[in-house]
C-alpha distance (Angstrom), angle and dihedral (degrees) to the residues before:
residue distance angle dihedral
M1 . . .
F2 3.81 . .
H3 3.82 94.2 .
H4 3.81 92.0 45.7
L5 3.84 95.7 49.1
Q6 3.81 101.9 31.7
N7 3.76 101.4 33.6
G8 3.85 102.6 25.2
A9 3.84 92.3 -120.4
D10 3.80 113.8 175.5
E11 3.83 128.6 -142.9
K12 3.77 91.6 -87.4
K13 3.78 93.8 54.2
I14 3.76 92.4 46.3
A15 3.79 90.8 48.5
W16 3.77 90.6 53.1
L17 3.82 90.9 50.0
L18 3.86 91.4 49.1
K19 3.79 90.8 49.8
H20 3.71 95.3 52.3
A21 3.78 97.7 39.2
Y22 3.82 100.6 43.3
H23 3.84 103.1 17.8
M24 3.79 91.4 -128.9
S25 3.81 126.5 168.1
E26 3.85 118.3 -102.2
Q27 3.69 92.3 -115.4
D28 3.83 94.6 53.8
I29 3.80 91.5 45.4
E30 3.83 90.4 52.5
T31 3.78 91.9 48.0
Y32 3.81 94.3 49.0
I33 3.83 92.9 45.2
K34 3.76 93.7 50.6
R35 3.82 91.4 47.2
F36 3.74 93.6 47.2
F37 3.79 96.3 49.0
G38 3.77 91.5 41.9
R39 3.84 93.1 53.5
F40 3.82 95.4 37.4
Y41 3.75 95.2 57.0
S42 3.88 97.9 34.2
Q43 3.77 93.2 50.5
Q44 3.84 97.9 50.5
F45 3.86 90.7 111.0
K46 3.78 89.6 65.7
R47 3.84 91.4 58.2
Q48 3.79 92.3 53.2
T49 3.85 89.9 71.3
L50 3.85 97.2 45.8
P51 3.75 119.7 112.2
E52 3.83 118.4 -119.7
G53 3.76 115.6 -79.6
P54 3.75 133.2 -170.4
K55 3.85 119.1 -68.2
I56 3.77 103.9 -134.0
L57 3.82 100.7 160.8
G58 3.86 130.1 40.3
I59 3.80 87.5 -88.8
S60 3.74 135.1 55.8
L61 3.81 131.4 -165.0
S62 3.74 93.2 -154.1
P63 3.85 110.4 124.4
R64 3.83 88.5 -142.7
G65 3.79 90.2 56.4
Q66 3.77 131.8 57.4
Y67 3.85 97.4 -57.6
R68 3.72 112.8 93.7
M69 3.78 121.5 177.8
P70 3.84 127.5 149.3
S71 3.79 113.8 -105.7
D72 3.83 90.8 -133.0
V73 3.92 95.0 50.5
K74 3.86 117.0 146.4
R75 3.77 119.7 -158.3
K76 3.78 118.9 -141.8
């Protein structure tokens, strides 16, 4: 999530990172990436109602902070 949001890493870059960090199979990596991106973008409306939390890294997913994404976003 960090590399996608902070650095703009696409699915290929994240797959490469997963493969080298966790030695996962290509099929498992593809499954996890599709699941993650599907859930992350389809569940944005739930984050809009969350209270503020601590900002630990250089980014925050709080809708009251710097991260702005429409709650009805659809990923292609």
